[in-house]
C-alpha positions in Angstrom: -44.3 40.4 -114.8 -47.1 41.2 -112.3 -50.6 42.6 -112.3 -52.0 40.1 -115.0 -55.8 40.3 -115.4 -57.7 38.6 -118.3 -61.2 39.1 -119.0 -63.5 36.1 -119.1 -65.5 37.7 -122.0 -62.9 39.3 -124.2 -59.5 38.0 -125.3 -57.5 40.8 -123.6 -54.8 40.4 -121.1 -53.7 43.5 -118.9 -50.2 43.6 -117.6 -49.0 46.5 -115.7 -51.6 48.8 -117.2 -50.7 47.7 -120.8 -53.4 45.8 -122.9 -52.6 42.7 -124.9 -54.9 41.0 -127.4 -55.0 37.2 -127.5 -54.0 36.3 -131.1 -53.7 32.4 -131.2 -52.4 29.3 -129.6 -48.6 29.1 -129.2 -48.3 26.1 -131.4 -50.0 27.9 -134.3 -46.8 30.0 -134.8 -44.2 27.8 -136.5 -40.7 28.9 -137.0 -40.8 28.3 -140.8 -44.1 30.4 -141.4 -45.6 33.6 -140.0 -49.2 34.0 -138.8 -51.2 37.0 -140.0 -53.7 38.6 -137.7 -55.6 41.7 -137.2 -55.7 43.7 -133.9 -58.9 45.2 -132.5 -57.4 48.5 -133.4 -57.4 47.6 -137.1 -53.6 47.0 -137.5 -52.6 44.2 -139.7 -49.8 42.2 -138.0 -47.5 39.3 -138.7 -46.2 37.1 -135.9 -43.0 35.2 -136.4 -41.1 32.6 -134.4 -37.4 33.0 -134.3 -34.9 30.0 -134.3 -34.5 30.7 -130.7 -38.2 30.1 -130.0 -38.9 33.8 -129.3 -42.0 35.3 -131.0 -42.0 38.7 -132.5 -44.7 40.6 -134.0 -44.4 43.4 -136.6 -46.7 45.3 -139.0 -47.7 43.0 -141.8 -47.4 46.1 -144.2 -44.3 46.0 -146.5 -42.9 49.4 -146.5 -42.3 49.3 -150.2 -46.0 49.5 -151.2 -47.9 49.4 -148.0 -49.5 46.1 -148.8 -50.3 43.4 -146.0 -48.0 40.6 -147.4 -45.2 40.0 -145.0 -46.8 37.0 -143.3 -46.7 35.4 -146.8 -43.0 36.2 -147.1 -39.9 33.9 -147.2 -38.6 33.4 -143.6 -34.9 32.6 -143.3 -34.2 31.4 -139.8 -30.4 31.3 -140.2 -30.5 35.1 -140.8 -33.6 35.9 -138.8 -35.2 37.7 -141.8 -38.4 37.7 -143.8 -38.4 38.7 -147.5 -41.5 40.3 -149.0 -43.0 38.1 -151.7 -43.8 40.9 -154.1 -40.5 42.9 -154.5 -37.9 41.2 -152.3 -37.5 43.7 -149.6 -35.7 41.9 -146.7 -36.4 42.8 -143.2 -34.7 41.8 -139.8 -37.0 39.8 -137.5 -34.8 41.0 -134.6 -35.8 44.6 -135.0 -37.9 45.2 -138.1 -35.1 47.1 -140.0 -34.9 47.0 -143.7 -31.7 45.0 -144.7 -29.3 46.6 -147.0 -29.5 50.3 -145.9 -31.7 53.1 -144.7 -33.3 53.7 -141.5 -36.8 52.2 -142.3 -38.2 49.9 -139.8 -41.4 47.9 -139.5 -43.6 48.8 -136.5 -42.9 46.3 -133.8 -45.6 45.1 -131.1 -44.7 43.5 -127.8 -45.5 39.9 -127.5 -46.4 37.8 -124.4 -46.7 34.0 -124.3 -48.8 32.8 -121.4 -50.7 29.6 -120.6 -50.2 28.4 -124.3 -51.4 31.5 -125.9 -49.9 34.4 -127.6 -50.8 38.0 -126.8 -49.8 41.0 -128.7 -49.6 44.5 -127.1 -52.3 46.9 -128.4 -51.1 50.3 -129.4 -51.8 52.9 -126.6 -54.5 55.3 -127.2 -53.0 58.6 -128.3 -56.0 60.7 -128.2 -55.6 63.6 -125.8 -58.3 65.9 -124.7 -58.0 69.5 -125.9 -56.6 71.9 -123.3 -59.8 73.7 -123.0 -61.7 70.5 -121.9 -59.2 69.4 -119.2 
């Protein structure tokens, strides 16, 4: 990766025009337990460390009831899954897919580990000016 820039005043890292928010120190994300966080855009996320050591970030909202509970779920490193603590929905930590059928997936956020910190990519601004203002 090239074109890294981190502001001294805000915990934002820019990589190739994409913005990443600093979330926590790398050692704070253990493979046996997720870490909940909130992005500056308001999204609730859960960060997981797979058995391979790779970090993944997904929406912390269980798709069943849209409650921010996945960071408190049961992590199974043998299967790379997390199970919602409320109703038992199980999600792949490799791609966010609901296990056992269906096409539902958790929203995934890109993760970068750099200099002992975990950064999560912020969703891109999807606002577009109306045609008449362009």
